[in-house]
PAZAPA-4460 file (N, C-alpha, C; in steps of 0.05 Angstrom, whole numbers, plus 32768, in hexadecimal, padded with zeros to 4 digits):
% residues 81
    n_x    n_y    n_z   ca_x   ca_y   ca_z    c_x    c_y    c_z   seq   type   mol
   7EAF   7F08   80AA   7ECA   7F17   80AC   7ED9   7F0D   80C2     1      M     A
   7EF5   7F15   80B8   7F0A   7F0D   80CB   7F13   7F2A   80DD     2      A     A
   7F15   7F25   80FA   7F18   7F44   8101   7F33   7F39   8117     3      S     A
   7F3D   7F53   811D   7F53   7F45   813B   7F54   7F63   8147     4      A     A
   7F5B   7F64   815F   7F62   7F72   817A   7F7B   7F7F   816C     5      T     A
   7F77   7FA5   8173   7F9A   7FAF   817D   7F9A   7FAB   8194     6      V     A
   7FB1   7FA1   8195   7FC1   7FA5   81B4   7FCC   7FC3   81BC     7      T     A
   7FD5   7FBC   81DD   7FDB   7FDD   81EB   7FF5   7FE2   81D2     8      S     A
   8003   7FD2   81C6   801C   7FDA   81BC   8016   7FE6   819E     9      K     A
   8003   7FE2   8194   7FF9   7FE8   817C   7FF3   7FCC   816B    10      G     A
   7FF7   7FAE   816F   7FFD   7FA0   815D   7FDF   7F8C   8157    11      Q     A
   7FE1   7F85   8147   7FC9   7F6D   813F   7FD4   7F53   8140    12      I     A
   7FC9   7F3B   813D   7FCA   7F21   812D   7FBE   7F20   8120    13      T     A
   7FC3   7F15   8106   7FAC   7F17   80F3   7FA6   7EF9   80ED    14      L     A
   7F90   7EFA   80F0   7F83   7EE2   80EE   7F86   7ECD   80D6    15      P     A
   7F90   7EAF   80DF   7F8E   7E9F   80CA   7F8A   7EA1   80B5    16      V     A
   7F64   7EA6   80AF   7F65   7EA5   8094   7F60   7EBC   8083    17      R     A
   7F6B   7ED4   8095   7F81   7EEA   8083   7F98   7EDF   807A    18      V     A
   7FA7   7ED7   808F   7FC7   7ED0   8084   7FC2   7EB7   8070    19      R     A
   7FB5   7EA3   806D   7FB5   7E8F   805B   7FA2   7EA3   803D    20      D     A
   7F92   7EB3   8040   7F88   7EC1   802A   7FA7   7ED3   801F    21      A     A
   7FB6   7EDD   8030   7FCC   7EF1   802B   7FE3   7EDC   801D    22      L     A
   7FEA   7EC2   802B   7FF9   7EB5   801D   8018   7EB6   802E    23      G     A
   800E   7EC4   804D   8024   7ECB   8062   8026   7EB7   8071    24      L     A
   8041   7EB9   8074   8051   7EA5   8092   805F   7EB6   80A0    25      D     A
   8069   7EA9   80B4   806F   7EBB   80D0   8091   7ECD   80C3    26      A     A
   808F   7EE7   80C5   809D   7EEC   80C1   809E   7F02   80A6    27      G     A
   8090   7EF2   809A   8085   7F0D   8080   8078   7F25   808C    28      D     A
   8081   7F38   806F   8079   7F59   807F   8057   7F56   806E    29      R     A
   804E   7F68   807A   8039   7F7C   8068   8035   7F9C   8068    30      V     A
   802D   7F9F   8052   802D   7FBB   8058   8009   7FC6   8053    31      E     A
   7FFF   7FDF   8066   7FEB   7FE2   805F   7FE3   7FF6   8056    32      F     A
   7FDD   7FF6   8034   7FDB   800B   8022   7FB6   8019   8020    33      V     A
   7FBA   803A   8030   7FA6   8044   802C   7F9C   804A   800D    34      E     A
   7F7D   803A   800D   7F6C   8039   7FF9   7F60   805D   7FF6    35      I     A
   7F50   805D   800A   7F46   807B   8012   7F49   8079   802A    36      E     A
   7F3E   808F   802F   7F43   80A1   8058   7F37   8087   805C    37      K     A
   7F42   8080   8076   7F34   806A   8086   7F32   8057   8080    38      G     A
   7F3B   804F   8069   7F38   803A   805F   7F5A   8020   804E    39      T     A
   7F62   8011   8061   7F7F   8003   8053   7F72   7FE3   804B    40      F     A
   7F8C   7FDF   8038   7F85   7FC8   8032   7FA4   7FB9   803E    41      A     A
   7FA1   7FA2   8042   7FB8   7F96   8047   7FCB   7F85   8038    42      I     A
   7FDE   7F8B   8034   7FF5   7F80   801D   8008   7F71   8021    43      V     A
   8009   7F60   8019   8029   7F4C   8020   8039   7F5F   8011    44      P     A
   8054   7F65   8021   8067   7F72   801B   8076   7F5B   8005    45      A     A
   8071   7F45   8004   807F   7F32   7FEF   807E   7F34   7FD2    46      T     A
   8065   7F3C   7FD5   805A   7F39   7FB6   8070   7F4D   7FA1    47      R     A
   806A   7F48   7F8D   8079   7F5D   7F72   806E   7F77   7F73    48      S     A
   8075   7F8A   7F6E   8060   7FA8   7F67   8056   7FA1   7F54    49      V     A
   8061   7F8E   7F3C   804C   7F8A   7F22   8036   7F7C   7F2E    50      R     A
   802B   7F71   7F39   801A   7F67   7F47   8009   7F7E   7F51    51      E     A
   8006   7F94   7F5A   7FFD   7FAC   7F61   7FF6   7FBB   7F54    52      L     A
   7FFF   7FB9   7F34   7FF4   7FC9   7F1D   7FCF   7FCB   7F25    53      K     A
   7FCB   7FDF   7F1B   7FA8   7FE7   7F1D   7F9B   7FE2   7F35    54      G     A
   7FA6   7FD8   7F4B   7F9B   7FD2   7F5D   7F8F   7FE6   7F71    55      M     A
   7F95   7FF9   7F68   7F88   8011   7F78   7F8F   8029   7F64    56      F     A
   7F80   8021   7F51   7F7C   8032   7F3F   7F65   804A   7F45    57      Q     A
   7F6B   8065   7F40   7F5E   807F   7F43   7F53   8089   7F2A    58      D     A
   7F41   807E   7F25   7F32   808D   7F0A   7F33   80AA   7F07    59      K     A
   7F36   80B6   7F1B   7F2E   80D3   7F1A   7F45   80E3   7F17    60      R     A
   7F5F   80DB   7F1D   7F77   80E3   7F12   7F82   80E6   7EF3    61      R     A
   7F83   80F5   7EE8   7F91   80ED   7ECA   7FAE   80E4   7ECE    62      K     A
   7FB6   80D8   7EC2   7FD6   80D2   7EBC   7FE5   80E7   7EB5    63      P     A
   7FFC   80DD   7EC1   8015   80F3   7EC2   802B   80E0   7EB1    64      V     A
   8030   80F4   7E9C   8043   80EF   7E87   805C   80F1   7E99    65      S     A
   8071   80E9   7E8C   808F   80E5   7E8E   80A0   8102   7E8A    66      V     A
   8096   8112   7E76   809E   812C   7E81   808F   813E   7E92    67      E     A
   8072   813A   7EA5   8072   814C   7EAF   807E   8140   7EC7    68      E     A
   8078   8120   7ED1   808F   811D   7EE4   80AE   812A   7EE7    69      M     A
   80C0   8123   7ED1   80D7   8139   7ED2   80CC   8155   7ED4    70      N     A
   80BD   815C   7EC9   80B9   817C   7ED9   80B6   8183   7EF5    71      A     A
   80A5   8172   7EFE   80A1   8172   7F1A   80B5   816A   7F2D    72      A     A
   80CC   8154   7F20   80E5   8152   7F33   80FC   8168   7F2B    73      I     A
   80F4   817A   7F15   810A   818D   7F1A   80F9   81A1   7F26    74      V     A
   80E2   81AA   7F23   80DB   81BE   7F36   80D8   81BB   7F54    75      A     A
   80DE   81A2   7F5D   80D9   819E   7F78   80FA   819B   7F81    76      R     A
   8110   819A   7F71   8122   819E   7F73   8137   81C0   7F75    77      A     A
   8122   81C9   7F64   812C   81E9   7F66   8129   81F4   7F77    78      A     A
   8109   81E9   7F7E   8102   81F9   7FA0   810A   81F8   7FB1    79      A     A
   8114   81DA   7FB5   812B   81CF   7FCE   8145   81DB   7FD1    80      S     A
   814D   81F0   7FC0   8168   81F6   7FBD   816E   8213   7FCD    81      R     A
***
């Protein structure tokens, strides 16, 4: 298991093994995606969003239709006026 230490500035250095596995080079960006409370995944920000499809699927939630999304947007816009 690879590990890193957090500096007083909140910085970490990703171990070589992790950088290699993620295909990261100097200057690349990463995102920290919360999978569940207190558990995060490190994801290269250089990936296409399409590659992430299904990666963090939550089976407990039902799919939302386009109509439901549009209704939520209209309701939120009306409430902000």
